[in-house]
N, C-alpha and C positions, 0 to 999 in steps of 0.2 A: 885553594879556591873552591867554593861550592858552586855548582851550576845546575841548571834544570835541563835534563835530557829527556823529559817526558813529552808526550803529545799534549799540546795545550787544549784546555777545555773551551767550549763555546762561551761567549760572553753573555752575561745575563741581559735581559731585555731592558732593565733599568739603566745599567751601565752602558749598554749599546746606544740608548737614546741620548745619554749624556755625551758620549763620544761623538755622535752625529751632530749634536749642537756645537761641540767644540770644533769639529771639523769644518763646519760652516763658518764659524768665526775666524778660524785660522786661514781658510781659503780666501776670505774677504779682506785680509790685512796684508799690506806690503811693508809694514813697520816691524823690523826685527825685534826691537825691544818689546813691543806690544805682544808679539807672538810668544816670546820667551816667558813673559809674565803670565800670560794665559796658560801656557803649558804646565808650568810648575804649580799653579793654583789647582788646575784640574787633576794633575797627578796626585797631589796630596789629598784632594777630596775623594777621588775614586778609590784610592787604596787605604783610606782612613788612617793617614799617617800624620805624624807631628810636623813633618816638613818634607818638601821636595826641593831638589836642587838640579842645576843644569851646568854641565861643563862643555866647553867648546874646544876643539882641536886648534892649536896654534899653527898657522901655515908654515912658519919659518923655523919650527923646532919640533921635537918629539914630545913636547909637553901638552897637557890639557890645562884649562884654566877655568875656575869657578866664575861664572858670569851672572848667576841669579840664584836666590834662595827664597822660599816662601815664608821662612821664619825670621823675623827681625833680629832675634837673639843670635842667630848664626851669621848675620851679615858680615862680621869680620873676616869670614872665609873668602869673601869676594876678592878676586884678583890673585888668589893663591895659585901658583903654578904647580901642577901635579905631573910628575914624570910618569911615563908609561911603564917603566920598570918598577916593580915593587909597589904597585898601587891597584886598588880595586878598579878604578876607572881605566887604567892602562890595560888590565887583564880583559875587561869587557871589550875595549877597542881592538886589542890584538886577536882575541878569539871570536869576535863578532857574535857573542852569545850573552844571554842575561846572567846575572849573578844574584844569588840569594844567600844571605847569612841571617840566621835567627838569633845568634848569640855572638855578635861581632867582637873580636878580641883586638887589643891594641896592636898586636903583631900581624893582624890579617889586613893586608894592604897597608903596610907600615907607614909610608910617607903620607899617604892620603889621610889615614886616620890620625896620625900624630899631629899633623898640621891643624886639623880641626880642633883637637883638644887644646893645643898650645894657643890658638887664636881665640877660642871661645869658652873653653872649659866645659863645653857641651858634649856629652858622650852619646855616640850613636850605638844603640844596643842591637838594632836589627836594620837590615838594608836590602833593598831591591834595586838593582841597576841594570839598565838595558841600553844597547847602542842606538845612536841616532845616525842612520845611514840612508843616503839617497843616491841612486844610480851609481853604486859602487864607491862613492866617496864617503868616508867616515867623518861625520861632522862633529860628533861628541858623544856625551853620555847623559842620560836622564836618570835621576835617582829618587827613590822614595825612602825615607828614613824614619825609624821608630814607629811601628804600627801601634795604634792606641790599644791600651789594655794589655800590653805585653803579648799581643797575639802574634802569630807567625804569618809571614807572607805566603800566600797560596799560589797555586798554578793559575787560578783565575786572575789574581793580581798581576801575574806576569803577562797573561794574555791582554789584559786591559792596558797596561803600561806600554807593551810593545805596539799595540794598535795606535795609541796616542803618540808614541815616539815616531812611528812611521809617518803620521800626518804632520807632526812637528818638523821633521827633517825636510819634508817636501815644501812646507810653508817657508822655512828659513832659507832653503836653496832658492826658491822662487823670489823671495824678497831681496836676497842678495843680487840675484841676476837682474832684477828690475832696477835696483839702485845703481848697479854697475853700468847697465846699458843707458839709463837715463843720464847719468853724469857724463859718460863718455860722449853721448850725443851733444850734451851742452858744451863740453870742453872742445870738441871738434869744431862746433859752430864758432866758439870764441877764438879759436886759433886761425880761422879763416882770415880775419882782418890783418893781423901781423904778417901772415904768409903772403897775402896779396900785396902788402906794402913792400915786402922784401923782393917779391917777383918784379914789381914795377921798378924798384930801385935798380935791380940788376939789369933790366932792359935799358934803362936810361944810361947806366954806366957803360954800356957797350957802344954808345954813340961817340964817334970821334970828334964831333963838333961841340961836345958838352964843355962849357966853361969850367975852369978849375974850381972857382968858388962854388958853383952848383954841385960839382962832383963831391967836394968836401961836405956840403950840406946833406947830400944823399947818403954819404958814408956815415955821418953822424946819426941820421934818421934810421939807417939800417942797424947800427949798433943799438940804438934805443929799442927798436922792435925786437931784436934778438934777446936783449935783457928782459923785455916784457914777456916773451914766450917762455924763457927759462923760469922766470918767477911764476908764471901761470901754471906750468907743468909741475913745479915743486909744490905749489899750493894745492893743486889738484890731487897729487899723491897724498899730501897731508890730510886733506879732507876725506879722501877715500879710506885712508887708514882709520881715521876717527869714526867714520860711518860704520865700518865693518868690525870695529873693536880690536883691530890689530895693534893699535898703540896702547900700551899699558902705562897708566900714569903712576908716577912715584907717590909715595905717601910720606912726605917730609914734614918737619915742623917748620912752617913757612913764616918768615919775618916779612910782612907786607911793607913795612916802612923801608926796609933795605931794598926791596924790589923797586918801590916807587922812586927812591933816591937814585938808584942805578939807572933806571930808565930815563929820568929827567936829565941826568948828567950826560948820558949818551946822545940825547936829542938837543942839547944846548947849541951845538954848532949849526944844526939845521934851522933852529929857531932864530939864531942871530943872523944867519944868511937871509932869512925871510923877514928880518926886521921885526921880530916878535919877542915879547917878554913871556917867560915861562916860569911858573912858581908853584911851590907846594904849600898848601894851607891845611895843616893838621894840628889840632890842639894837643899839647903835650900831656894833658890830664883829662880823662884817663888815657894811657898809652894804648896803641893798637895791640890787640892780643895776637899771639901766634895762632895760626890755623893749620889744619891738616890738608896737605895738597902737594901738587907737583910744582916746585919752585920755577923750573925753566918754562913750563907751559903757562903758568900765570904771568910770568914776566913777558912772554910772547903776547899775551892778551893785552896787557897794559901798553906794551911797545906799539902795538897796532893802533890802539885808541889815541895815544899821544902823537904818533906820527901822522895820523889822519887829521888830528886837530891842528897840526902845523901846516899840512898840505892844503887844507881847505879853509884856511884862515884868510884874513885880509892883511895887507901890509900895515904895520904898526899895531897889530892886534895883540891879544893876550891868550895864553893857555894856562888854565888853573887846574891843579890836581888836588882834590880834597878827599879825605877819608875819615870815617868815624864809626864807632861801635853803636849798634842798634839792636836791642832785644835778641841776642844770640847770633847776630850776623855782623859782618863788616861791610859797609857801603863805601865803595870807591867811585868817585865822580871825576870825569874829565870834561872840562868845559872849554869851548872856544868862542871867539867873537867873530866868526865867519859869517857868510851870507845866510846860513840857516837852511833848513830843509822844509819843503812844502808838506802839508798834512797828507796829501795823497801819495807822497813818496815814502813816508815814514814806515808804513806797514810792509813795504817791500825791501827795506834796507838790509835785512839779514838773509835775503835769498841769494843763492849762488849766482854769481856773475852780474848781480844787479848794480847798476851805477845810476846815481841821481842824474836826471836829464840835464844837459848843458854843463856838465862838470868836467868835460874833457880839457878845457883850458886851464883847469886848476892842477890836475895830476893824473897820471896814468897808473893803473894798477891792474891786478888780476881779477878784481871783482869777487874774490873769495876770502879776503881777510876777515871781514866781519862774520861770515859764516863759520870760519874756523874758530874765531874768538868765542862765538856763541856755543859751539860744540864743547870747547874746553871748559867754559864756565859751567855749563849744564852737567858736564861729567863730574864736576866738583860739588854737585848738589845745589848750585846757585842759579842765578839768572842775570841776564843783561838786558837793559832797556835803554830807550833814547827819548829825549824830549827836545823839541826845537821849535823855533819861531823864525820865519823868514825875516832876514834883516837884523836879527838879534843874536844869532849863534846857535850852537848845539851843545847839549850835555848828554854824555853817555854815563849810565849808572851800572856798575858791576857789583852785585850783591853775593857774598860768599858766607856760608855757615861757619861759625867758629868751631863747633864741635866736630866738624867733618861730616860730609854727606856724599862722599865720592861714590860714583857708580863705575862699573867696570865694562859696561857694554852700552852702545849708543845706536 
């Protein structure tokens, strides 16, 4: 491994001005995705490089993982796990020092380099990599690749990228902290209600004069609140992992028709119990194409939408699942004949813990299901939307790209 052991030069006034502008933008954002996209664009620009990429450390392993690249042609590297051993990024993390190679060879940082070639066919001739470190925590690695004109990376480039990496690490850490504290505050607020119900139930159970019928009702209520708390904490952890990028989505050849059929089959008992009819309406020609995605996560999304359509429906109502191909995407729609959602509530529907007013009598939930569904769909490069009219029901639309558009960090 080559490394720079020289004193770094001062940064030129032009680049310093650009760094100051970037620093201002970074400090004003609390969106991790926005921060990362800005950092790789600035890194490529300031070093006059063909591309810049960013890897983040995985909290539960010794791997790093590509989460962003400024060059669309190298996007297949996104999500590749990079072991710390036998890789450029791993060397940078382990030594907490920048790395420069002017003539990168396939056996230099073998796993790192080999994976890029296998995934993209795109050859990195030169590379500058620096650590992302904040308050003693190693967050990842920022890389610039292939300086234009076959020029060599200079000590000035190292100084510029290190200064940018320092600002980036601070911005990422602050954004993560804000997200964590914000969500924790929300979930603690939401947990108060079931906790109070459990406390009240226990106090009533201690009364000797409590009739047995009421005792059994209270026990049933306490079981319900316990299940609600369990579901809420599970969903909270799921959403937290999606927010931080700790959940890595699989890249399968997904058969959407099979997913739809499996979900409907699993929900038939609930529909029958609620006196609802549930059906699939998908034209056989043209057949639904395979898409690239995570089968289990997409099934989770559809299961959430269908179960909601059952929960919030009216007795004797209908649930209809439709899907069709449209200009490079697949649109899946889940429609119900429930009471519908008022226009003022639609814009809040995907917010954490949001529940439509006066919906308590229909079903209890964590208030996180739609937020999780939205995160998963967006991670696949798609989008989810809703249309509704009070008294006439609701339709959720899930649009997914056929050719794949998966992101690795959210």
